Residue, then its C-alpha position, 0 to 999 in steps of 0.5 A: m661712173r659718170m652720170g648718164f651712162v649705164v654699166l652692164r655686167y655679164i657672167a662669163n668664163v673667167a679665163s676670157l680676156c673680153l668676157a672676164l669682166f665685160c662692162s660698158r662705159g660711155v656710148g659715142q660715135t664713129t665720126y667727130n669733126g670729119i674724122t671717122l674711126t673704125g675698128k678697135l682700140i685697147w689701152h690700160s689705166y691706173t693711178d700708180y704703176g704696178f700690179i694693183g688697180v690696173q684696168s684694161w679698156m677696149a673701144n669698139f668704134g663699130t658699136g660706139v661703146v667702151y668695154q672694160i676687159t680687165p682679165s679676172n685672173v691677171s693683175g697688172a695687165m697692160n701694154y696690149h698689142f693686136n696681132q695682124n688681124s685683131t683676133e688676138v692680143v698679147f700683153m703683160g701681167t701677173d698670174n693671180a694663182y701664184s704668190n710671187q708677183v712677176w710680169d709674164i706674157w699672156v695671149a688672149s683671143v679678142t673674139s672668143t674666151g681663150l687666154a694663155n700665160i706663155t712664160k710662167i710655168t716651168s715643170g709645174s712651178t713658177d720659174g720666177s722670170r720677169n717678162e715684159d713689153p710684148k709685141f706681135s710681128s706685123d704678120g702675127t707669126k712671132i712675139i718679141f719681148k723683154k726678159n729679166l731686164n737684160y735680154i730680148y727673146s721671141i716666141n713663135r705663135s705656132s708653138f702654143s695654143v690659146n686654150g686657158a692653160a699656162q704653157t712653155p713654148p720654146e723661146t729664142r734669145l735675140l739679144a743679151s746685154s750687160h745692162e737693161v734693154s726694153m721695149p722691143y718692136y719688130l719693124v713692119g714686114s719683118d720678124i728679124n729687124f727690130v728697134f728697142t730701148d737701150n739703157a747703157t748710159s744715164n740717158s736711154t737711146i734707141q737701138y736697131d738690130n737687123g739680126e747681124r749687127m746693132t746700130t744706134p739711130y738716136a742718142p740725144s745728148g742729155l735727153h732720153a729716147y725710148y718707147p719705139i713703135a714701128l710705123n713701116s719697114t724703116q721708120f718708127y715713132f718714139s718718145q723723147s724728153d725735152s730740156a724740161n724733161h717733158d716727153q714729146i713724140y718724134r718720128g725716126d728712121i733706122s738710118g739715124s736721119v734727123a728725127v722729126g717732132a709731131v706738130f701737135n707736141v706741147s712743150s709744157c705737157e707730157i706727149a707720150d706712148p705713140f701708136a701708129m694708126d695709119p701713115n699719118w694718124v697717131a694714138y697717144s697719151s698726154t696731159r695736155p689741156g682739155g683732158a679728163g685728168s692725168y694722162d688721156i688717150w688722144i688722136g692726132n695727125f702727126s704733121t698738123r695741129v689736128t688732135y682730139n681727145l678720145n672722149n669726143w668719139l666715145h664719151a667717158a672713155n678717158q677718166t681721171n686716172s692715167d690712160l696709157g699704152a694704146t694699141f689700135y686695129g682699124t682705119v682712119a678716114t678724114s674729111g673737112q677736119h678743123l685745126v685745134d691748137 
């Protein structure tokens, strides 16, 4: 803990996402250099990918405080995503009640104590499936996710309750592949059209599925394209490795038109995990100079060099481990911001 910040711990229902371990880290402001943020931002942090030592954090720009929201009965909780009104989040993690550590899909209430594992239990026992990369549709009616490496499935939100119990809602198979697929994301305004990452070759590509056929908008020769995040009904952000194998953020379109790189990209650093905050602003993770160490969460304008570390709004939000996978619900308002190279 950094000097000058008080950590508060509250006793709460262990089934709760937001109250399982509710400690604050860093008090800040809602405006920095003319950029005002409202709402909430959630991300995960770790030293190494896996089930051990993963922490979950939520920045509340209304209170100016970062809260730890690591679920006490889930290990490896990561890749959070808000529903359409920020009352719930979906994420992946493993249930501490079972000895076989396998990724599962969880939904949690942001406003109360509800939490539910929606893929783990079949007839009273663990089914052993691997479930990852969940995302809500933009209207919150469906959840799309990767299952057992080679499949993409969806679950209707109306088919389960966030009541603390593991459940088995019906799953609909959207895609079956002979090779690994991952990171599915519904385009805005649709619960049918989605983009995803395909690993059919040595270099990952971005695929688009409209429910009837698939196309390949981006397959850069010799490079990896992955982690598509919807911006609107046709466009999405994604990460692409450059010639030096550093990730950079691009904006693409399902038409396959030439992808546009973010102006704040730095070729000597990792610039990854984009999330659309609004049509212009992006939350992302980066090793760029000026961070607290390893990957930090940054806020940047896609079309300009304006970009700032999250610590400018909320002190000590980023720490020395890797802060990744941001999801945001809120607004960005600007007035008189300054360029940062």
